[in-house]
VOPAGU-2260 file (C-alpha; in pm, 1 decimal, decimal comma):
REM VOPAGU-2260
SITE   aa  ch    i         X         Y         Z
SITE  UNK   A    0   13392,2   13768,8   12040,4
SITE  UNK   A    1   13087,2   13867,0   12244,4
SITE  UNK   A    2   12958,9   13727,3   12568,1
SITE  UNK   A    3   12665,4   13856,4   12764,7
SITE  UNK   A    4   12786,7   14065,8   13054,5
SITE  UNK   A    5   12586,1   14033,8   13374,6
SITE  UNK   A    6   12582,5   14230,5   13696,8
SITE  UNK   A    7   12480,9   14106,8   14037,7
SITE  UNK   A    8   12545,5   14219,7   14393,2
SITE  UNK   A    9   12777,1   13951,6   14529,8
SITE  UNK   A   10   12653,2   13881,2   14879,6
SITE  UNK   A   11   12743,9   13576,8   15081,1
SITE  UNK   A   12   12961,7   13426,4   14809,9
SITE  UNK   A   13   13248,7   13320,0   15035,8
SITE  UNK   A   14   13297,7   12971,1   15173,8
SITE  UNK   A   15   13064,1   12843,7   15441,5
SITE  UNK   A   16   13254,6   12878,2   15769,5
SITE  UNK   A   17   13500,8   12593,5   15799,0
SITE  UNK   A   18   13309,9   12352,7   15575,4
SITE  UNK   A   19   13451,4   12170,0   15274,0
SITE  UNK   A   20   13319,5   12341,2   14962,9
SITE  UNK   A   21   13343,5   12339,4   14581,4
SITE  UNK   A   22   13428,5   11971,4   14541,2
SITE  UNK   A   23   13554,8   11847,8   14203,5
SITE  UNK   A   24   13737,2   11537,7   14082,0
SITE  UNK   A   25   13987,9   11445,3   13813,9
SITE  UNK   A   26   14153,1   11136,1   13676,4
SITE  UNK   A   27   14470,5   11033,3   13853,9
SITE  UNK   A   28   14815,0   10960,7   13715,3
SITE  UNK   A   29   14743,5   10586,2   13716,9
SITE  UNK   A   30   14431,1   10384,7   13642,3
SITE  UNK   A   31   14405,7   10303,1   14012,9
SITE  UNK   A   32   14374,4   10664,6   14129,3
SITE  UNK   A   33   14120,0   10945,1   14132,5
SITE  UNK   A   34   14198,0   11291,5   14270,1
SITE  UNK   A   35   13962,1   11531,2   14448,6
SITE  UNK   A   36   14003,9   11901,0   14527,7
SITE  UNK   A   37   13799,8   12125,2   14756,9
SITE  UNK   A   38   13820,9   12459,8   14939,2
SITE  UNK   A   39   13786,3   12581,9   15294,8
SITE  UNK   A   40   13819,3   12932,0   15445,3
SITE  UNK   A   41   14049,3   12800,5   15719,0
SITE  UNK   A   42   14372,3   12605,4   15727,6
SITE  UNK   A   43   14415,0   12295,1   15937,9
SITE  UNK   A   44   14615,4   11976,3   15899,3
SITE  UNK   A   45   14311,7   11753,6   15943,9
SITE  UNK   A   46   14161,9   11774,9   15594,0
SITE  UNK   A   47   14109,0   11427,2   15453,5
SITE  UNK   A   48   13914,9   11226,5   15200,7
SITE  UNK   A   49   13727,6   10922,5   15330,5
SITE  UNK   A   50   13617,4   10668,8   15071,0
SITE  UNK   A   51   13489,9   10315,9   15028,7
SITE  UNK   A   52   13261,8   10083,5   14836,0
SITE  UNK   A   53   12940,8   10201,3   15004,9
SITE  UNK   A   54   12823,4   10529,0   15151,4
SITE  UNK   A   55   12792,6   10362,5   15490,3
SITE  UNK   A   56   13144,7   10219,8   15486,8
SITE  UNK   A   57   13400,6   10487,3   15403,0
SITE  UNK   A   58   13681,4   10278,5   15547,6
SITE  UNK   A   59   13978,5   10423,8   15356,9
SITE  UNK   A   60   14136,8   10762,2   15432,7
SITE  UNK   A   61   14394,0   10982,7   15261,3
SITE  UNK   A   62   14524,6   11312,8   15396,6
SITE  UNK   A   63   14504,9   11622,6   15177,5
SITE  UNK   A   64   14780,6   11850,7   15056,1
SITE  UNK   A   65   14664,4   12196,5   15170,7
SITE  UNK   A   66   14777,2   12533,6   15033,9
SITE  UNK   A   67   14696,6   12894,0   15111,6
SITE  UNK   A   68   14547,3   13123,0   14846,5
SITE  UNK   A   69   14625,7   13487,4   14919,9
SITE  UNK   A   70   14576,5   13673,5   14589,3
SITE  UNK   A   71   14216,6   13789,3   14646,2
SITE  UNK   A   72   14175,2   14130,4   14809,2
SITE  UNK   A   73   14056,6   14113,1   15168,2
SITE  UNK   A   74   14047,3   13738,6   15217,4
SITE  UNK   A   75   14251,3   13420,7   15232,0
SITE  UNK   A   76   14132,1   13067,5   15174,1
SITE  UNK   A   77   14275,5   12720,5   15119,1
SITE  UNK   A   78   14271,1   12451,8   14854,0
SITE  UNK   A   79   14300,1   12086,5   14949,1
SITE  UNK   A   80   14391,9   11800,8   14714,0
SITE  UNK   A   81   14371,7   11432,1   14806,4
SITE  UNK   A   82   14422,9   11119,6   14597,9
SITE  UNK   A   83   14210,8   10808,2   14632,3
SITE  UNK   A   84   14457,0   10524,0   14575,9
SITE  UNK   A   85   14429,8   10148,5   14534,5
SITE  UNK   A   86   14109,9   10173,9   14331,4
SITE  UNK   A   87   13978,0    9891,3   14117,7
SITE  UNK   A   88   13870,1    9978,3   13765,7
SITE  UNK   A   89   13506,5    9954,1   13662,0
SITE  UNK   A   90   13408,0   10011,9   14026,1
SITE  UNK   A   91   13193,8   10276,0   14195,1
SITE  UNK   A   92   13334,1   10444,3   14505,7
SITE  UNK   A   93   13168,4   10671,4   14761,4
SITE  UNK   A   94   13358,0   10955,2   14928,9
SITE  UNK   A   95   13336,7   11265,5   15142,3
SITE  UNK   A   96   13593,2   11536,9   15221,1
SITE  UNK   A   97   13659,8   11763,0   15518,8
SITE  UNK   A   98   13757,3   11706,1   15880,4
SITE  UNK   A   99   13603,1   11588,6   16205,8
SITE  UNK   A  100   13599,1   11933,2   16367,4
SITE  UNK   A  101   13455,0   12158,0   16095,2
SITE  UNK   A  102   13255,9   11880,1   15933,5
SITE  UNK   A  103   13245,8   11690,5   15609,6
SITE  UNK   A  104   13084,7   11741,2   15272,9
SITE  UNK   A  105   12793,3   11530,1   15163,7
SITE  UNK   A  106   12880,1   11182,9   15036,3
SITE  UNK   A  107   12946,3   11172,1   14662,1
SITE  UNK   A  108   12999,2   10874,5   14432,3
SITE  UNK   A  109   13223,3   10827,6   14130,9
SITE  UNK   A  110   13313,1   10535,2   13905,2
SITE  UNK   A  111   13678,4   10462,4   13840,5
SITE  UNK   A  112   13740,1   10392,0   13470,1
SITE  UNK   A  113   13497,0   10150,1   13313,9
SITE  UNK   A  114   13669,0    9846,4   13165,7
SITE  UNK   A  115   13694,2    9797,3   12793,3
SITE  UNK   A  116   13564,2    9493,9   12612,3
SITE  UNK   A  117   13321,4    9212,4   12701,1
SITE  UNK   A  118   13436,2    9182,8   13064,2
SITE  UNK   A  119   13347,8    9543,8   13138,7
SITE  UNK   A  120   13069,6    9774,4   13027,4
SITE  UNK   A  121   13235,5    9791,7   12687,2
SITE  UNK   A  122   13271,8   10072,1   12439,6
SITE  UNK   A  123   13165,5   10327,1   12344,8
SITE  UNK   A  124   13308,6   10544,1   12618,4
SITE  UNK   A  125   13128,3   10871,6   12678,6
SITE  UNK   A  126   13347,5   11182,4   12685,7
SITE  UNK   A  127   13165,6   11517,1   12701,4
SITE  UNK   A  128   13365,9   11810,0   12559,2
SITE  UNK   A  129   13275,2   12179,4   12589,4
SITE  UNK   A  130   13421,7   12521,5   12663,1
SITE  UNK   A  131   13347,9   12882,7   12758,9
SITE  UNK   A  132   13078,9   12814,3   13015,7
SITE  UNK   A  133   13084,0   13085,5   13282,1
SITE  UNK   A  134   12925,8   13124,4   13623,5
SITE  UNK   A  135   12636,9   13322,5   13481,1
SITE  UNK   A  136   12520,7   13234,0   13129,9
SITE  UNK   A  137   12605,0   12869,4   13211,4
SITE  UNK   A  138   12345,5   12737,3   12969,0
SITE  UNK   A  139   12567,6   12431,0   12915,5
SITE  UNK   A  140   12515,5   12323,5   13275,6
SITE  UNK   A  141   12138,7   12311,6   13302,6
SITE  UNK   A  142   11824,9   12479,7   13171,8
SITE  UNK   A  143   11779,6   12687,0   13488,8
SITE  UNK   A  144   12107,2   12875,0   13434,7
SITE  UNK   A  145   12056,7   13218,5   13277,4
SITE  UNK   A  146   12245,8   13541,0   13214,0
SITE  UNK   A  147   12111,2   13662,7   13550,6
SITE  UNK   A  148   12219,9   13366,5   13762,6
SITE  UNK   A  149   12576,9   13362,9   13890,7
SITE  UNK   A  150   12455,2   13095,8   14129,3
SITE  UNK   A  151   12324,9   12788,9   13945,5
SITE  UNK   A  152   12389,7   12498,9   14180,4
SITE  UNK   A  153   12210,0   12167,8   14226,4
SITE  UNK   A  154   11913,9   12334,4   14399,6
SITE  UNK   A  155   11857,2   12550,2   14093,8
SITE  UNK   A  156   11912,4   12266,3   13845,5
SITE  UNK   A  157   11720,9   11988,6   14021,7
SITE  UNK   A  158   11385,6   12077,7   13865,8
SITE  UNK   A  159   11502,2   11981,0   13516,4
SITE  UNK   A  160   11795,3   11743,3   13477,1
SITE  UNK   A  161   11695,4   11624,1   13129,8
SITE  UNK   A  162   11928,3   11856,8   12938,3
SITE  UNK   A  163   12275,3   12003,5   12988,6
SITE  UNK   A  164   12570,7   11859,4   13177,6
SITE  UNK   A  165   12337,9   11759,4   13461,4
SITE  UNK   A  166   12189,7   11502,0   13222,1
SITE  UNK   A  167   12535,8   11357,2   13141,1
SITE  UNK   A  168   12647,5   11224,8   13479,5
SITE  UNK   A  169   12677,9   10877,9   13325,1
SITE  UNK   A  170   12974,7   11013,7   13127,2
SITE  UNK   A  171   13322,4   10871,4   13177,0
SITE  UNK   A  172   13486,1   11214,8   13161,1
SITE  UNK   A  173   13413,7   11583,7   13111,2
SITE  UNK   A  174   13661,7   11807,2   12928,6
SITE  UNK   A  175   13630,0   12186,1   12960,2
SITE  UNK   A  176   13863,4   12356,5   12711,2
SITE  UNK   A  177   13917,2   12688,3   12889,6
SITE  UNK   A  178   13727,4   13000,0   12999,0
SITE  UNK   A  179   13559,2   12905,4   13322,2
SITE  UNK   A  180   13393,7   13163,6   13546,1
SITE  UNK   A  181   13414,3   13491,1   13347,9
SITE  UNK   A  182   13622,4   13551,4   13549,0
SITE  UNK   A  183   13751,6   13334,2   13832,2
SITE  UNK   A  184   13918,5   13628,1   14010,2
SITE  UNK   A  185   13626,4   13869,9   13967,6
SITE  UNK   A  186   13452,1   13995,8   14280,2
SITE  UNK   A  187   13769,7   13916,7   14477,4
SITE  UNK   A  188   13736,4   13553,7   14371,5
SITE  UNK   A  189   13368,1   13515,7   14454,3
SITE  UNK   A  190   13283,3   13450,3   14088,1
SITE  UNK   A  191   13525,6   13159,4   14107,1
SITE  UNK   A  192   13341,7   13037,8   14417,3
SITE  UNK   A  193   13011,8   13048,0   14229,8
SITE  UNK   A  194   13156,4   12860,8   13933,2
SITE  UNK   A  195   13298,8   12577,7   14140,9
SITE  UNK   A  196   12982,6   12547,7   14351,4
SITE  UNK   A  197   12780,3   12531,4   14031,8
SITE  UNK   A  198   12985,1   12253,2   13874,2
SITE  UNK   A  199   13007,7   12048,3   14195,6
SITE  UNK   A  200   12678,2   11879,5   14101,1
SITE  UNK   A  201   12855,0   11717,2   13803,7
SITE  UNK   A  202   13229,8   11752,2   13871,3
SITE  UNK   A  203   13215,1   11566,6   14203,4
SITE  UNK   A  204   13067,1   11264,4   14023,0
SITE  UNK   A  205   13255,4   11259,0   13690,9
SITE  UNK   A  206   13625,8   11345,0   13636,7
SITE  UNK   A  207   13636,1   11708,2   13520,7
SITE  UNK   A  208   13942,3   11764,3   13301,2
SITE  UNK   A  209   14053,0   12103,8   13168,3
SITE  UNK   A  210   14282,0   12318,3   12958,7
SITE  UNK   A  211   14372,5   12684,1   13007,1
SITE  UNK   A  212   14177,8   12968,9   12837,5
SITE  UNK   A  213   14236,3   13336,8   12766,8
SITE  UNK   A  214   14000,1   13441,7   13047,3
SITE  UNK   A  215   14253,8   13284,7   13281,7
SITE  UNK   A  216   14541,5   13499,1   13148,2
SITE  UNK   A  217   14563,5   13790,8   13393,4
SITE  UNK   A  218   14770,8   13751,3   13709,3
SITE  UNK   A  219   14472,8   13698,3   13937,8
SITE  UNK   A  220   14278,0   13473,8   13702,3
SITE  UNK   A  221   14585,2   13265,7   13623,5
SITE  UNK   A  222   14653,4   13214,1   13994,3
SITE  UNK   A  223   14293,2   13098,8   14043,1
SITE  UNK   A  224   14312,2   12860,2   13748,7
SITE  UNK   A  225   14640,7   12704,3   13856,3
SITE  UNK   A  226   14543,3   12657,7   14221,2
SITE  UNK   A  227   14181,7   12553,6   14169,8
SITE  UNK   A  228   14284,9   12294,3   13910,2
SITE  UNK   A  229   14608,5   12175,2   14068,5
SITE  UNK   A  230   14450,4   11830,1   14097,1
SITE  UNK   A  231   14515,4   11764,8   13726,0
SITE  UNK   A  232   14742,3   11461,4   13652,7
SITE  UNK   A  233   15021,6   11684,7   13527,4
SITE  UNK   A  234   15328,6   11531,7   13363,3
SITE  UNK   A  235   15458,0   11868,7   13239,9
SITE  UNK   A  236   15822,0   11965,5   13220,9
SITE  UNK   A  237   15889,3   12179,5   13417,8
SITE  UNK   A  238   15659,7   12022,8   13680,7
SITE  UNK   A  239   15570,5   12350,8   13854,3
SITE  UNK   A  240   15446,6   12691,1   13741,1
SITE  UNK   A  241   15485,6   13009,5   13946,1
SITE  UNK   A  242   15197,7   13256,4   13972,4
SITE  UNK   A  243   15142,1   13548,5   14208,5
SITE  UNK   A  244   15029,0   13284,5   14458,8
SITE  UNK   A  245   15360,4   13098,5   14433,3
SITE  UNK   A  246   15479,7   12777,1   14270,6
SITE  UNK   A  247   15218,1   12509,0   14208,4
SITE  UNK   A  248   15139,8   12212,7   13982,7
SITE  UNK   A  249   15199,7   12299,0   13617,8
SITE  UNK   A  250   14867,5   12251,4   13438,0
SITE  UNK   A  251   14957,7   12465,3   13136,2
SITE  UNK   A  252   15013,9   12142,7   12946,4
SITE  UNK   A  253   14985,7   11775,2   13037,6
SITE  UNK   A  254   14847,4   11450,1   12899,0
SITE  UNK   A  255   14652,3   11142,9   13000,2
SITE  UNK   A  256   14489,2   10834,3   12852,8
SITE  UNK   A  257   14124,6   10747,9   12889,1
SITE  UNK   A  258   13976,2   10450,0   12711,7
SITE  UNK   A  259   14074,3   10467,5   12344,9
SITE  UNK   A  260   14201,6   10827,1   12354,1
SITE  UNK   A  261   14530,8   10993,1   12445,9
SITE  UNK   A  262   14449,0   11353,4   12540,4
SITE  UNK   A  263   14702,9   11636,0   12536,5
SITE  UNK   A  264   14605,0   11959,6   12711,3
SITE  UNK   A  265   14789,0   12269,1   12593,2
SITE  UNK   A  266   14769,8   12637,6   12673,3
SITE  UNK   A  267   14733,0   12840,6   12355,9
SITE  UNK   A  268   14799,8   13141,2   12581,2
SITE  UNK   A  269   15173,3   13070,7   12572,3
SITE  UNK   A  270   15161,9   13237,6   12228,2
SITE  UNK   A  271   15005,0   13549,0   12382,1
SITE  UNK   A  272   15256,3   13633,4   12652,2
SITE  UNK   A  273   15150,3   13407,0   12938,2
SITE  UNK   A  274   15465,3   13258,6   13093,6
SITE  UNK   A  275   15650,3   13238,6   13422,3
SITE  UNK   A  276   15982,8   13240,2   13240,0
SITE  UNK   A  277   16026,2   12863,5   13269,0
SITE  UNK   A  278   15710,7   12734,0   13102,9
SITE  UNK   A  279   15736,6   12872,5   12749,6
SITE  UNK   A  280   15648,9   12789,5   12389,6
SITE  UNK   A  281   15989,0   12623,0   12359,6
SITE  UNK   A  282   15941,4   12409,7   12672,8
SITE  UNK   A  283   15597,8   12304,6   12549,6
SITE  UNK   A  284   15717,7   12213,4   12199,1
SITE  UNK   A  285   15998,9   11997,4   12336,7
SITE  UNK   A  286   15759,6   11830,0   12581,2
SITE  UNK   A  287   15477,4   11770,5   12331,6
SITE  UNK   A  288   15705,3   11615,6   12069,3
SITE  UNK   A  289   15830,6   11369,9   12328,6
SITE  UNK   A  290   15475,9   11300,8   12449,9
SITE  UNK   A  291   15350,4   11241,1   12094,3
SITE  UNK   A  292   15639,5   11006,1   12022,2
SITE  UNK   A  293   15536,7   10795,7   12322,7
SITE  UNK   A  294   15166,8   10816,9   12228,4
SITE  UNK   A  295   15237,8   10695,4   11874,9
SITE  UNK   A  296   15434,2   10400,8   12011,3
SITE  UNK   A  297   15122,6   10305,8   12213,3
SITE  UNK   A  298   14864,7   10336,8   11933,7
SITE  UNK   A  299   14797,1    9961,5   11945,3
SITE  UNK   A  300   14650,0   10017,0   12293,5
SITE  UNK   A  301   14525,0   10376,8   12264,9
SITE  UNK   A  302   14463,6   10445,0   11894,5
SITE  UNK   A  303   14328,1   10801,7   11901,7
SITE  UNK   A  304   14534,6   11112,5   11980,3
SITE  UNK   A  305   14353,2   11438,5   12060,6
SITE  UNK   A  306   14520,4   11773,7   12130,3
SITE  UNK   A  307   14302,0   12038,7   12291,5
SITE  UNK   A  308   14352,5   12403,9   12379,2
SITE  UNK   A  309   14138,0   12711,3   12402,1
SITE  UNK   A  310   14194,9   12927,8   12094,3
SITE  UNK   A  311   14130,3   12827,0   11736,5
SITE  UNK   A  312   14406,1   12741,8   11495,3
SITE  UNK   A  313   14150,4   12729,5   11212,4
SITE  UNK   A  314   13835,0   12942,1   11198,1
SITE  UNK   A  315   13660,3   13197,7   10978,1
SITE  UNK   A  316   13416,0   13391,5   11194,1
SITE  UNK   A  317   13597,1   13701,9   11322,0
SITE  UNK   A  318   13926,7   13878,6   11378,9
SITE  UNK   A  319   14052,8   13601,6   11606,8
SITE  UNK   A  320   14075,8   13387,6   11295,9
SITE  UNK   A  321   14348,8   13590,6   11127,7
SITE  UNK   A  322   14666,9   13693,1   11309,2
SITE  UNK   A  323   14579,2   13525,2   11640,1
SITE  UNK   A  324   14496,2   13187,4   11485,5
SITE  UNK   A  325   14803,5   13203,9   11265,8
SITE  UNK   A  326   15030,4   13264,9   11566,5
SITE  UNK   A  327   14944,2   12926,0   11712,1
SITE  UNK   A  328   14896,4   12748,3   11379,0
SITE  UNK   A  329   15243,5   12838,2   11250,1
SITE  UNK   A  330   15398,4   12635,2   11532,8
SITE  UNK   A  331   15137,2   12366,8   11586,2
SITE  UNK   A  332   15024,7   12269,1   11235,4
SITE  UNK   A  333   15354,0   12097,1   11139,8
SITE  UNK   A  334   15357,0   11911,1   11472,9
SITE  UNK   A  335   14996,3   11795,7   11437,4
SITE  UNK   A  336   15060,9   11666,7   11085,6
SITE  UNK   A  337   15405,4   11516,8   11149,7
SITE  UNK   A  338   15284,5   11313,8   11447,2
SITE  UNK   A  339   14947,5   11215,5   11298,7
SITE  UNK   A  340   14727,0   11384,0   11559,1
SITE  UNK   A  341   14364,9   11289,0   11490,5
SITE  UNK   A  342   14179,4   11591,7   11628,4
SITE  UNK   A  343   14251,4   11939,5   11756,5
SITE  UNK   A  344   13967,5   12053,8   11986,3
SITE  UNK   A  345   13916,9   12416,2   12093,2
SITE  UNK   A  346   13665,2   12665,2   12228,3
SITE  UNK   A  347   13689,9   13047,8   12223,2
SITE  UNK   A  348   13456,1   13126,0   11931,1
SITE  UNK   A  349   13104,5   13186,1   12062,4
SITE  UNK   A  350   12829,4   13447,0   12086,1
């Protein structure tokens, strides 16, 4: 598979001193929660999320769980995850993140789960699915993004918001099926910084859900993926995954419901040697069979079941479609058929 390779002198790509940066949101583990993650270059125990029903009345506060990231050469930085709790469905909330000393982010807004049926906004729900975006070559994000632009944030995209993800901020959910920054650990993690700054203009406003891709396989890239997306509503067994940065939330596989769909995220990379010794193909298969059994018992409420991962299990365009696709298909095809999965969604095949 080919992807345009771009070169740029990476200057000034680190976090702004002390300030909350790279804000993105996800669905929570219950319908009354949303989760937000952000970065800072410094550690303190004051990082919080302030939220409320108007931008002038952020009267609820939750403290963040803060963790050090030490895998990048020559720098350390920190991820912070906070959960907005007690949320009403079908309701817009405003929020900002940071602390009183170093300062807060701008105020964002996000809607917590539109209601189904005549009492809410009604179906159809709008779920936007994509993969393989990148920091540069992020044509999916907005028209201004090119193969020369690692940085493609809201200032770059604001001149034309009629196409790309920037035109879809009325969506209920985004789903990015792997391969994020190309690569998150490149430039000592500065490519990851660019990627998360770029998506902030959409991911701070709409829950941004993910699954793991092959460009997050190496030790450094895997550590970035696991820590930068540790806000996911993981229900994996085992619950933690250990990278070179230490044990963290296991987002190699997990599931959630949204509207009429039960989504199951899986890492196809388990079939290609990515493991910490505890999260394995066997642990995933046992977990997914149990998850699908529960999902099938709930079809009267959530009728559609979608499994998504990065690599293809069926394709015909290149060498990935032979031995590599068969590796995953040999295990997954019987499961998908036996449990009546409606769709398998993947990325990976692109120019």
